[in-house]
C-alpha positions in Angstrom: 37.4 13.3 -32.7 36.3 17.1 -33.1 33.6 15.6 -35.6 32.2 13.5 -33.5 32.2 16.2 -30.5 30.3 18.4 -33.2 27.9 16.0 -34.0 26.7 15.0 -30.8 26.3 18.7 -29.8 24.0 19.0 -32.4 22.1 16.3 -31.2 21.8 18.4 -27.9 18.3 18.5 -28.6 17.7 15.0 -27.9 18.8 15.6 -24.1 16.1 14.1 -21.8 14.0 12.7 -24.5 13.4 8.8 -25.1 16.3 8.9 -27.9 18.8 10.4 -25.4 21.1 7.6 -25.5 23.2 8.3 -22.7 20.3 9.2 -20.3 19.8 5.2 -19.9 23.2 4.8 -18.4 23.4 3.6 -14.2 25.3 7.5 -13.8 22.7 9.3 -15.3 20.0 7.7 -13.8 21.5 8.2 -10.2 21.7 11.6 -11.3 17.8 12.2 -12.2 16.6 10.7 -8.7 19.1 12.4 -6.7 17.7 15.4 -8.3 13.9 14.3 -7.5 15.0 13.6 -3.7 16.6 17.0 -3.2 13.5 18.4 -4.5 11.1 16.4 -2.0 13.9 18.1 0.6 13.1 21.5 -0.5 9.9 20.8 -0.8 9.6 19.4 2.9 12.1 21.9 4.5 9.4 24.9 2.9 6.3 23.0 4.3 8.4 23.5 7.6 10.3 26.7 7.3 9.5 29.6 10.5 12.1 31.7 11.3 13.3 29.7 13.8 13.9 26.7 11.3 15.6 29.6 9.0 19.4 29.0 9.6 19.0 25.2 10.0 16.8 25.1 6.6 20.0 26.6 4.7 22.0 24.0 6.2 20.2 21.7 4.9 19.1 22.8 2.0 23.3 23.6 1.2 24.6 20.5 1.7 24.4 19.4 -1.9 26.9 22.4 -2.9 29.1 21.0 -0.1 29.3 17.5 -1.8 29.6 18.9 -5.2 32.4 20.9 -4.5 34.5 17.9 -3.1 33.8 16.0 -5.8 36.0 18.4 -8.5 
């Protein structure tokens, strides 16, 4: 099994390209969609950021960290 892992490690440069065979799985597509959604959320929050909204912005943008921590 180790030779297979070594070969996959050498093909790491293909990640994110059309030749990334694992990039077509539903999980990877969902992951990319979640990242894009989070980036939009960050842009929206930054557009509304003020001293009054700072604490709320920090709380909103830290939610993915909490979700990830519970998924481990």
